[in-house]
Steps between C-alpha positions, in 0.01 A plus 500: 500500500794735561611471138154611388599866537746466215212564259440846646872576478506380138197718426676808639820409313314460168324833546833676564665332199210591271507863610875521453492344153171663388423172330217358717552148365566334833203658675285231342680251727329660797175338385672167571663613825172598669334154477831339600507720811139423590540125440820507705297480817361163388752329268873427496755728333558294180127520424514877555788527252309291245190720538706821474686381189190370322272796572783753457607349168146500364455857626814619322401340170141624505575832669768602252285391207198702605689801636699536176179472300338766722799735473519459123127568464446781753828688541616712209862439409667826401810495289788654691611746233144605424442623853837669522488705178143509367341843540817650646643828379871533422727767355669429168878534496512477118278610211243232419330522162399142424717232662810540713691325772524683829554445868183503711539447876851367447394240240559533126174468306390529141239775503241544228333839478138488381439872538666821394882525519648531848796734549767428761384637837129458425287251689338190357257238630530124458167382356586136432777243496538273198770233530809705588369839383344777701219657299502867591337831416572858589397592855265784405306316228 
């Protein structure tokens, strides 16, 4: 009966690990630890381990399957570059008539101007990103 408390310690350990890794894979094991803890007052330790492994394993398989499906369906995935540049206003360090290569936020980009010509020192807005090109237009258009 003294060893029964190991399930609560494992539960706390798994919670800490999942918070530190931001993965939340192992938290599904807790679903197996709880019945193992409760049954620990009535059955021997090897049976508790069997219950924890079986229920925890099934929980991981099903939990990851359904949580990934839920995340894919309900949480919008934003492309990293889109959020960083899209709609932002920058100052041109070169003249941009049609297409040029220039440094934006420390990264060299191909920029494609879809508006009127932009003179060095004028501002422009990123309206889209296509492959490796920033699609831009003059800031006051």
